[in-house]
DOKOL-942171 format. One line per 4 residues: for each residue x, y, z of N, C-alpha, C. Coordinates in steps of 0.02 Angstrom, whole numbers, m for minus. Atoms other than C-alpha are relative to their C-alpha. Layout:
X Y Z X Y Z X Y Z  ...
# end
This chain:
m60 20 36 1850 2659 m1428 m21 m35 m64  17 29 64 1839 2615 m1612 54 m49 m22  m47 51 22 1921 2454 m1672 m25 m27 m66  26 21 64 1908 2417 m1855 55 m6 m52
m32 m3 65 1986 2366 m2016 m53 5 m54  55 m9 47 1815 2372 m2096 m62 19 40  62 m19 m32 1650 2454 m2053 m53 m51 m18  50 52 10 1503 2336 m2032 m70 29 6
72 m17 2 1326 2387 m2084 m17 69 28  17 m65 m29 1326 2544 m1974 62 26 36  m61 m30 m27 1452 2666 m1905 11 m17 73  m7 13 m71 1415 2622 m1725 24 m71 15
m24 68 m10 1462 2439 m1748 56 m12 m50  m56 12 44 1633 2399 m1817 28 m70 12  m24 68 m3 1716 2234 m1853 75 m2 m11  m72 9 9 1898 2185 m1832 13 m63 m39
m18 59 40 1959 2069 m1969 63 m29 27  m57 30 m33 2073 1954 m1872 38 m44 m47  m42 41 42 2220 1868 m1955 50 m38 42  m52 37 m35 2355 1744 m1908 m14 m73 5
7 72 m8 2385 1560 m1882 m1 m15 74  9 11 m72 2325 1497 m1713 6 m72 19  m7 65 m32 2302 1342 m1607 m27 m57 m42  16 62 35 2258 1164 m1654 m70 m1 m28
66 7 31 2111 1115 m1763 m46 m37 47  49 31 m44 1952 1065 m1675 m44 m47 m41  42 48 34 1864 906 m1732 m72 11 23  68 m21 m17 1677 934 m1738 m50 m56 m11
54 46 12 1509 852 m1760 8 m32 m68  52 32 m41 1436 730 m1804 26 m46 55  m25 47 m50 1552 627 m1691 56 32 40  m54 m34 m36 1647 745 m1575 25 m41 58
m30 35 m57 1762 685 m1438 m31 25 65  23 m23 m65 1697 688 m1260 56 36 35  m50 m39 m36 1786 804 m1140 30 m42 56  m30 43 m51 1910 702 m1038 12 37 65
m12 m32 m64 1934 735 m852 66 38 0  m61 m39 m6 2060 872 m816 13 46 m59  m12 m40 59 2051 947 m991 m60 42 m20  60 m39 15 1874 1011 m997 m4 60 46
8 m60 m40 1858 1190 m940 m65 0 39  65 2 m34 1675 1163 m898 2 m50 57  m4 49 m54 1710 1004 m798 43 25 58  m41 m29 m53 1848 1094 m702 m41 49 42
43 m48 m35 1724 1231 m659 m52 m36 43  50 38 m38 1590 1105 m606 32 m31 61  m34 30 m57 1716 1016 m495 15 52 54  m15 m53 m48 1766 1180 m414 m62 23 38
63 m22 m31 1586 1231 m381 m31 m56 42  29 56 m35 1534 1056 m326 m66 m21 m30  62 25 32 1390 944 m386 m63 28 31  61 m26 m32 1267 1013 m258 m17 69 m26
11 m67 27 1289 1192 m317 m28 m3 m71  22 6 70 1270 1142 m500 m72 m25 m3  68 28 0 1114 1038 m465 m51 50 26  47 m48 m29 1034 1171 m356 m9 61 m45
8 m56 47 1069 1309 m483 m48 m19 m56  47 23 52 978 1205 m614 m71 m2 27  67 1 m30 832 1180 m493 m29 70 4  24 m69 m3 821 1368 m468 m18 26 m69
15 m22 69 828 1398 m655 m65 m32 m25  62 34 20 691 1268 m685 m60 31 35  54 m33 m37 587 1352 m550 m17 67 m32  14 m63 34 606 1519 m638 m42 m11 m63
38 13 60 543 1443 m800 m73 m15 17  69 13 m22 390 1379 m706 m35 66 18  30 m63 m21 361 1553 m631 m19 43 m60  14 m47 55 375 1652 m793 m50 m29 m50
52 30 43 257 1528 m879 m70 10 28  67 m12 m29 114 1575 m761 m35 56 m39  37 m52 36 m19 1672 m857 m7 64 41  8 m64 m32 m19 1857 m814 51 16 54
m47 m8 m55 135 1846 m704 31 70 2  m29 m67 0 213 2012 m760 m51 52 20  53 m48 m18 47 2104 m746 m16 m4 75  13 9 m72 32 2032 m568 55 32 43
m52 m35 m37 193 2121 m520 67 m35 3  m64 36 0 329 1990 m544 51 38 m43  m52 m35 36 493 2073 m596 58 m47 m17  m58 44 10 638 1949 m574 13 m41 62
m24 39 m58 727 1830 m457 74 11 8  m71 m1 m16 895 1839 m371 16 m67 32  m11 68 m22 956 1661 m354 63 m6 43  m56 15 m45 1072 1594 m219 6 m76 3
m5 72 5 1119 1418 m271 35 m31 59  m37 27 m57 1237 1396 m124 m46 m17 58  48 12 m54 1085 1401 m9 m67 m24 m26  63 20 33 952 1338 m132 m56 48 19
47 m52 m18 861 1501 m108 m7 50 m56  10 m52 49 788 1639 m214 m38 58 31  36 m61 m19 734 1818 m183 m40 23 m60  43 m18 55 585 1862 m291 m15 75 3
13 m71 4 577 2044 m345 m71 11 m26  71 m4 16 394 2097 m351 m26 70 17  33 m64 m14 290 2255 m360 m73 m11 19  69 0 m21 131 2262 m260 m27 m68 21
31 63 m23 15 2131 m183 m31 m38 m59  33 42 50 m52 1986 m285 m8 m71 28  9 70 m21 m126 1813 m252 53 m46 m30  m51 43 31 8 1744 m369 63 m5 43
m57 7 m47 137 1779 m234 m7 m65 39  11 61 m39 59 1639 m131 11 m62 m44  m10 56 47 58 1526 m285 74 m15 m10  m72 7 10 243 1557 m315 33 m27 64
m28 22 m63 284 1534 m131 m13 m74 13  18 70 m11 192 1369 m121 39 m47 m45  m37 42 46 278 1300 m275 74 m4 20  m70 2 m23 449 1350 m209 8 m47 59
m3 45 m58 413 1261 m45 m4 m73 m21  7 68 24 358 1105 m139 64 m25 m33  m63 19 34 524 1107 m234 60 3 47  m54 m3 m48 627 1129 m76 43 62 m7
m36 m62 11 676 1308 m120 m24 52 51  16 m54 m46 683 1445 12 m14 63 m39  19 m58 40 594 1598 m56 m17 59 45  19 m63 m32 581 1779 3 m22 48 m55
24 m49 48 500 1928 m81 30 69 18  m27 m68 m8 575 2102 m108 m40 48 m42  44 m48 35 465 2249 m153 41 43 m48  m33 m41 51 511 2342 m312 m43 61 m16
38 m60 14 461 2518 m365 m38 m2 m66  30 0 66 416 2473 m545 m11 m72 m23  15 65 29 336 2326 m634 37 m6 m67  m32 10 66 405 2249 m794 m33 43 m54
29 m45 51 276 2341 m903 23 72 10  m23 m68 m12 328 2505 m819 74 8 m19  m72 m2 18 514 2465 m841 7 2 m76  m4 3 73 488 2421 m1024 m19 68 m31
23 m64 26 391 2582 m1056 51 55 14  m48 m52 m18 518 2689 m964 63 m3 m42  m61 8 40 667 2618 m1058 m11 22 m72  14 m21 69 584 2645 m1226 m3 77 m4
4 m73 1 549 2827 m1180 69 32 9  m68 m25 m7 728 2854 m1122 40 m10 m64  m36 14 62 796 2772 m1279 m18 50 m55  22 m48 50 694 2895 m1383 33 69 8
m32 m64 m13 794 3039 m1306 75 0 m14  m72 6 11 965 2984 m1369 30 62 m34  m27 m59 33 985 3136 m1481 7 59 48  m4 m52 m51 948 3253 m1336 60 m11 45
m59 15 m41 1080 3164 m1233 65 16 m38  m59 m13 41 1205 3176 m1376 16 75 m2  m10 m73 1 1179 3365 m1380 32 23 65  m31 m16 m65 1237 3363 m1197 68 m35 8
m66 31 m2 1395 3267 m1242 0 m71 27  5 67 m30 1333 3094 m1189 m33 m48 m49  29 52 43 1306 2939 m1295 m19 m60 43  25 56 m39 1200 2800 m1220 27 m66 m29
m22 67 19 1278 2627 m1224 m48 m54 23  47 50 m25 1147 2536 m1122 m47 31 51  50 m22 m49 989 2561 m1019 m21 m63 38  9 60 m40 972 2437 m875 m63 5 42
63 m1 m35 803 2393 m805 m1 m37 65  5 42 m60 836 2261 m674 69 m19 25  m57 24 m38 977 2238 m550 m24 m13 72  17 11 m71 979 2184 m368 21 63 39
m15 m63 m32 974 2363 m306 m65 34 20  61 m35 m22 846 2499 m266 m54 3 m53  51 1 52 755 2476 m431 2 59 m48  m5 m55 47 808 2637 m518 22 m25 m69
m24 15 68 833 2632 m706 70 30 m7  m69 m23 7 1018 2646 m747 15 14 m74  m21 m19 67 1078 2739 m902 76 4 0  m74 0 3 1260 2702 m946 22 19 m70
m25 m22 64 1361 2782 m1084 68 30 6  m67 m29 0 1516 2881 m1127 m2 70 m30  m4 m69 25 1570 3058 m1165 16 0 m75  m16 m11 71 1573 3118 m1345 17 74 m9
m17 m69 15 1646 3274 m1420 58 29 38  m60 m22 m33 1797 3283 m1307 m10 36 66  13 m35 m63 1714 3373 m1160 m39 m45 47  38 38 m50 1639 3308 m999 m75 8 m14
71 m6 13 1454 3268 m1026 m37 33 57  43 m32 m50 1317 3363 m935 m46 m53 30  38 57 m27 1260 3214 m831 m62 21 39  61 m19 m35 1138 3308 m717 m59 13 m46
54 m13 47 1038 3369 m866 m20 m63 m38  18 64 30 1047 3197 m947 m49 m37 45  43 34 m48 971 3124 m789 m68 34 4  63 m36 m5 839 3261 m782 m45 m14 m61
39 14 60 784 3233 m962 m26 m72 1  21 71 m3 780 3044 m937 m57 m10 49  52 6 m51 675 3061 m779 m65 31 m24  60 m34 25 554 3185 m859 m34 m41 m54
29 39 55 531 3074 m1012 m32 m64 25  22 67 m21 508 2912 m917 m46 m1 60  40 m1 m60 428 2964 m755 25 m46 55  m28 44 m51 544 2852 m653 67 28 23
m65 m19 m25 701 2873 m550 54 m29 m46  m52 20 48 856 2866 m660 69 17 28  m71 m12 m15 1042 2847 m623 38 2 m66  m39 m7 61 1166 2903 m757 73 m11 18
m70 14 m13 1344 2837 m765 40 6 m65  m45 m9 57 1484 2887 m883 52 m57 1  m46 56 4 1578 2729 m934 32 0 m69  m29 8 66 1687 2676 m1078 m51 m27 m48
46 22 52 1602 2639 m1241 m6 m75 m3  11 70 13 1524 2469 m1267 32 m20 m66  m34 23 60 1627 2371 m1393 m26 m67 m21  25 64 24 1556 2233 m1500 54 m53 5
m49 54 m7 1642 2069 m1458 m5 m44 m62  5 33 64 1670 2010 m1635 20 m73 7  m12 70 m13 1666 1823 m1650 30 m42 m56  m11 53 50 1736 1670 m1750 5 m62 40
m66 24 m6 1841 1340 m1640 19 m19 m68  m32 m26 58 1928 1333 m1799 m7 m43 m62  0 44 58 1904 1184 m1911 m59 m48 1  61 40 m6 1726 1122 m1890 m26 m19 m69
34 16 63 1618 1042 m2024 m73 m17 15  73 5 m9 1430 1023 m2049 m20 m71 23  36 m55 m33 1322 1002 m1951 43 32 54  m49 m38 m39 1413 1138 m1855 m19 4 74
9 m9 m73 1437 1145 m1666 m9 74 16  m3 m68 m26 1401 1301 m1566 68 11 32  m66 m16 m25 1557 1391 m1509 54 m9 m51  m49 5 53 1642 1368 m1677 25 68 m22
m32 m63 19 1757 1499 m1752 m2 7 m76  10 m10 71 1715 1569 m1925 40 59 m26  m29 m58 34 1800 1684 m2049 m44 16 m61  41 m22 57 1711 1786 m2182 44 11 m60
m34 m15 62 1765 1791 m2362 4 76 m8  m9 m72 4 1838 1966 m2377 19 31 66  m22 m26 m65 1881 1983 m2191 m54 0 53  47 1 m56 1801 1971 m2021 m5 m70 30
8 64 m35 1777 1835 m1890 m59 4 48  56 5 m47 1629 1777 m1784 m7 m72 25  11 67 m29 1572 1628 m1678 m72 m23 m12  66 29 10 1424 1511 m1694 m37 m8 66
42 8 m59 1280 1507 m1571 m35 m68 2  37 63 m6 1165 1367 m1514 m44 m11 m62  35 16 62 1086 1279 m1663 m76 m2 11  73 0 m1 901 1296 m1703 m27 m43 m56
32 39 52 778 1194 m1806 m71 22 m13  71 m7 16 614 1213 m1897 m26 m69 m18  30 65 15 501 1075 m1964 40 m40 m50  m34 36 54 619 1031 m2105 75 m12 10
m72 6 m4 801 1055 m2050 28 39 59  m34 m38 m52 929 1127 m1929 39 58 m31  m37 m58 22 1023 1292 m1939 51 19 53  m45 m33 m47 1176 1370 m1861 m16 74 1
16 m71 m7 1163 1550 m1800 62 37 24  m54 m43 m25 1276 1696 m1759 m31 67 18  25 m66 m19 1262 1876 m1700 m19 41 m61  24 m41 56 1168 1998 m1810 51 52 m21
m48 m52 20 1309 2126 m1805 61 m28 m37  m53 28 42 1428 2003 m1890 m15 18 m73  13 m25 67 1451 2062 m2070 m31 m52 m46  31 45 48 1348 1988 m2210 53 m26 m50
m47 28 48 1437 1873 m2331 5 m75 7  m12 72 m2 1503 1696 m2354 49 m16 56  m39 17 m60 1573 1615 m2196 28 m70 m6  m35 64 3 1700 1473 m2183 33 m13 68
m37 17 m60 1790 1379 m2044 64 42 3  m57 m46 m8 1928 1489 m1974 64 m29 m30  m61 31 26 2067 1365 m2019 m15 m58 m47  20 54 45 1974 1254 m2143 m41 25 m57
37 m18 60 1869 1250 m2298 m76 m9 8  71 13 m9 1700 1201 m2224 m39 66 m5  40 m59 15 1564 1322 m2278 m60 5 47  56 m12 m46 1447 1391 m2144 m60 30 m35
54 m32 36 1344 1478 m2276 0 75 10  8 m72 m10 1278 1654 m2266 m64 13 40  59 m17 m39 1145 1747 m2167 m62 0 m45  61 3 41 972 1707 m2232 m56 43 29
45 m50 m29 872 1813 m2109 20 13 72  m13 m19 m70 885 1903 m1942 m59 m20 44  54 14 m48 786 1856 m1787 m36 66 15  37 m61 m18 647 1981 m1749 20 27 69
m23 m21 m66 714 1986 m1570 62 m41 17  m59 36 m23 879 1938 m1489 63 12 m39  m60 m22 37 999 2013 m1618 41 m59 m28  m34 58 30 1041 1847 m1705 m13 m2 m75
9 14 71 1064 1796 m1887 m2 m75 m11  6 70 18 1006 1629 m1955 45 m13 m60  m47 16 54 1142 1549 m2063 m28 m58 m42  24 53 45 1113 1434 m2212 31 m68 16
m31 63 m19 1232 1302 m2139 m41 m35 54  37 40 m49 1161 1160 m2034 36 0 68  m28 m2 m67 1187 1148 m1845 m12 m65 38  5 61 m40 1213 1008 m1718 m19 16 72
18 m9 m70 1167 979 m1536 62 0 45  m61 m3 m39 1349 988 m1480 25 72 5  m32 m64 m12 1439 1138 m1406 73 m12 18  m71 9 m16 1629 1155 m1403 14 17 73
m23 m10 m68 1707 1139 m1230 76 11 m4  m73 m4 m4 1885 1174 m1175 28 67 m22  m36 m61 19 2015 1305 m1213 m6 13 m75  7 m20 70 2021 1397 m1379 41 m45 m47
m46 36 44 2164 1288 m1445 2 m75 13  m2 73 m9 2116 1112 m1391 m3 m33 m68  m6 32 66 2152 990 m1532 m42 m63 m6  38 62 1 2032 850 m1488 m75 10 m9
71 m12 12 1864 934 m1517 m44 m15 59  41 14 m59 1802 920 m1337 m67 35 m7  67 m29 9 1616 951 m1332 m46 m21 56  55 16 m45 1459 949 m1226 m64 m4 m39
66 5 31 1283 898 m1273 m45 55 27  49 m51 m19 1154 1037 m1272 m66 m36 13  59 39 m19 1000 972 m1180 m62 41 11  60 m40 m8 880 1118 m1171 15 73 12
m7 m70 m18 850 1302 m1143 14 7 75  m10 m16 m71 906 1379 m979 m13 74 10  16 m69 m16 832 1539 m908 38 20 63  m41 m20 m57 938 1639 m787 m30 60 37
21 m55 m43 909 1761 m645 62 35 27  m55 m33 m35 1016 1885 m552 30 m48 50  m34 43 m47 1147 1793 m451 18 m68 m27  m20 62 32 1158 1644 m569 70 5 m29
m67 2 29 1327 1590 m636 m2 m39 m66  0 29 66 1357 1550 m819 71 m4 m27  m63 3 36 1499 1511 m940 m11 25 m70  1 m16 71 1540 1579 m1112 45 m49 m37
m41 46 40 1614 1475 m1254 10 30 m69  m12 m34 63 1674 1594 m1388 52 m35 m42  m46 33 46 1766 1533 m1542 71 24 6  m68 m26 m2 1916 1647 m1521 35 m16 66
m34 5 m65 1949 1626 m1334 m20 m61 41  18 60 m37 1863 1464 m1278 m47 13 58  47 m1 m56 1770 1431 m1116 25 44 56  m13 m39 m61 1762 1555 m972 m60 m10 46
54 13 m48 1660 1512 m816 4 48 60  5 m42 m61 1615 1590 m648 m21 71 m17  26 m65 21 1523 1733 m735 m68 10 31  62 m12 m36 1387 1804 m624 m47 47 m39
51 m44 30 1226 1877 m695 m13 58 47  5 m58 m44 1223 2055 m626 m53 50 m22  55 m43 19 1090 2144 m729 m41 m33 m55  47 25 50 938 2104 m835 m40 59 m27
39 m54 31 823 2205 m947 45 60 m15  m46 m53 21 973 2304 m1009 m10 10 m75  15 m15 71 935 2390 m1175 65 20 m35  m60 m16 39 1074 2393 m1306 m15 m5 m74
11 m3 72 1070 2441 m1489 63 m22 m36  m59 25 36 1187 2342 m1603 11 36 m67  m6 m37 63 1164 2466 m1747 m59 m12 m46  59 15 40 1006 2387 m1819 m63 m3 42
57 m1 m46 893 2408 m1669 19 m27 68  m15 21 m69 888 2382 m1482 m30 m67 18  27 63 m26 857 2222 m1386 20 m6 73  m16 12 m70 855 2165 m1205 62 m42 6
m62 36 m13 1025 2108 m1144 0 m25 72  m18 24 m66 1083 2007 m996 74 16 10  m70 m18 m13 1245 2066 m914 31 m49 48  m37 45 m43 1371 1946 m841 68 28 17
m66 m26 m20 1529 1986 m743 43 m57 26  m48 52 m19 1682 1873 m725 23 12 72  m18 m7 m70 1711 1842 m539 68 m30 17  m68 26 m12 1882 1757 m559 50 54 m18
m47 m55 10 2017 1888 m538 50 m17 m55  m49 9 53 2127 1911 m690 m26 m35 m62  28 32 59 2011 1822 m811 m53 45 m31  52 m39 34 1890 1892 m939 m59 m45 m19
60 36 18 1718 1842 m1001 m5 m12 m75  3 6 73 1737 1870 m1189 53 44 m31  m51 m37 36 1859 1935 m1317 m26 13 m71  20 m13 69 1841 2010 m1489 12 m63 m42
m1 63 35 1803 1864 m1604 m50 m50 30  47 46 m33 1678 1784 m1482 m73 16 m14  70 m19 12 1520 1874 m1541 m38 m56 m35  41 54 28 1380 1754 m1582 7 m65 37
m13 63 m36 1454 1620 m1469 m49 m12 57  49 19 m51 1355 1527 m1336 16 21 70  m3 m9 m72 1322 1572 m1156 m40 m58 30  29 63 m23 1283 1414 m1057 m2 m5 75
0 19 m70 1241 1344 m887 14 m75 4  m12 72 m8 1321 1176 m841 m58 m33 37  53 38 m33 1192 1045 m792 29 m59 38  m24 52 m44 1207 910 m661 14 m66 m36
m10 63 37 1199 770 m791 57 3 m50  m57 m7 44 1353 834 m883 m14 34 m66  18 m37 60 1258 921 m1022 0 75 16  4 m71 m12 1236 1109 m1043 m69 27 m20
61 m35 17 1084 1221 m1044 16 62 m40  m11 m57 45 1071 1352 m1181 m29 63 30  21 m62 m32 1064 1523 m1099 m5 57 m51  1 m59 42 1113 1652 m1229 53 3 m54
m47 m13 54 1219 1727 m1368 41 62 17  m45 m56 m14 1372 1839 m1341 m12 56 m51  11 m58 43 1341 2013 m1410 55 52 6  m46 m56 m8 1463 2139 m1336 36 m5 67
m34 m7 m64 1587 2180 m1199 m1 73 21  m1 m67 m29 1587 2331 m1083 69 13 29  m63 m19 m31 1738 2427 m1019 58 m40 m29  m48 42 34 1850 2346 m1148 72 18 17
m71 m7 m15 2034 2318 m1112 40 m26 m60  m42 22 56 2165 2307 m1249 63 m34 23  m60 32 m28 2297 2235 m1132 m20 m65 35  10 62 m37 2311 2060 m1062 m56 m43 m26
56 38 28 2184 1983 m1181 18 m72 m17  m18 69 14 2284 1824 m1212 m24 m44 58  m10 36 63 2257 1678 m1228 m61 4 m46  53 3 51 2157 1673 m1388 31 m23 m65
m25 21 65 2172 1605 m1563 30 59 m38  m22 m60 35 2184 1776 m1644 9 56 50  m13 m53 m49 2264 1915 m1542 2 68 m35  m2 m65 33 2326 2075 m1624 m30 54 42
30 m58 m34 2221 2226 m1578 m65 m17 35  61 22 m34 2091 2126 m1483 m18 44 59  24 m26 m64 1985 2196 m1344 m32 m57 38  32 50 m41 1924 2092 m1199 m27 34 62
28 m29 m60 1829 2119 m1038 m29 m54 45  36 45 m45 1763 2031 m883 m76 12 m2  70 m23 0 1596 2118 m920 m30 m13 m69  26 21 64 1491 2039 m1058 m76 10 m4
71 m4 14 1320 2071 m1135 m20 m57 m45  24 53 44 1217 1930 m1209 m76 0 m1  72 5 8 1042 1900 m1274 m23 m72 15  28 65 m19 927 1754 m1229 m10 m45 m61
10 49 55 932 1599 m1340 m74 m17 m7  72 15 4 751 1561 m1296 m37 56 m38  30 m56 34 703 1736 m1353 14 m3 m75  m18 6 71 797 1712 m1518 m43 m53 m34
37 56 30 714 1544 m1551 m75 16 m5  71 m16 1 539 1603 m1504 m16 52 m54  14 m52 49 553 1757 m1616 4 m27 m71  m6 32 66 602 1646 m1763 m52 m56 m10
48 56 5 466 1517 m1726 34 m67 m5  m40 61 5 599 1382 m1705 11 m31 69  m16 34 m63 656 1257 m1574 75 m11 4  m72 12 m13 826 1218 m1498 18 m70 m24
m26 66 19 928 1074 m1571 32 m30 62  m24 31 m61 956 957 m1423 17 m74 m13  m20 70 7 1037 786 m1400 m28 m43 55
# end
């Protein structure tokens, strides 16, 4: 489905220039209001989940960071983890025997985490190689009436590589031959699924000023809206960031005059753009139209695994929680190149994970101390719905979905040689 009033950089990525007068202005950094009880969407979610769940999810995430920091861990066969915060347990996906299994098991025991191992058919190097080879066959798939929207490397399943896309040309695609070509090219088992087209979740809370919070809502001079991601810093200053597929140009507060600047360079990985405006260590909390500038302090990176639960905080639609991580190592091209995506799915019936206008916005994990961990940046939504997308600041022809793709904030920062702005 194509949604556009203007084309952005490439035909496969289009941007909807949103218009209209929306909810209340959001007061921003450097002195934002704390989120009062009962009005913070994140605090409501934490209360519903309970302090033990939140604390144990953070322990599992910290354990993952320890695991992936071990030298040679991917070459040893480590693939991923499936976390179960309700039971302070994790299932480690692994290919083949390795002494590092015992190292991981011992560390988990020392941290009070129950750990099991599940054998996988392919290692991360094999998955990476297979996906790149499948991605190189996109033109062959198109000739069979199938356009690839994403290639998924890791889910909690049998370990097959999943190719998802949609029909093109008006006829049903030849899926058996798509699967055969993908398997021959990659040498691995491949599942092919015909789904609706991936739609970029274009982003823009509405009246911030420098240094800018993450989760703010921006408008571009000449049309277009996007949201701000977690702020980064180098040795000399801080920066705000947004999604790379947001159009180039001068960006301002959605309902104000504050100048976010323009894109000064793209991240080599993670599909982000570094903005010339400065960034703060605060992230907007609450609904899209809160008028008090509720915020949370960003206290560090957070790495996620399958089974973890996260929240999004897009500028157009505000905070959405109870989003489960359901796939990793999913390859998606935003029009300027592919990158690994994380897929989250909204588990609260009737709610969505992101709406058009949220692209570039933060994906977070609540922490036990009331701060948030920086997980990722909203990039796109899958299986978009044009009905029932309210509430949001800008509505109109929006698309929304419970199914969201996002890139890793740590990956973005590392590829730029920068660090996270934390409070």
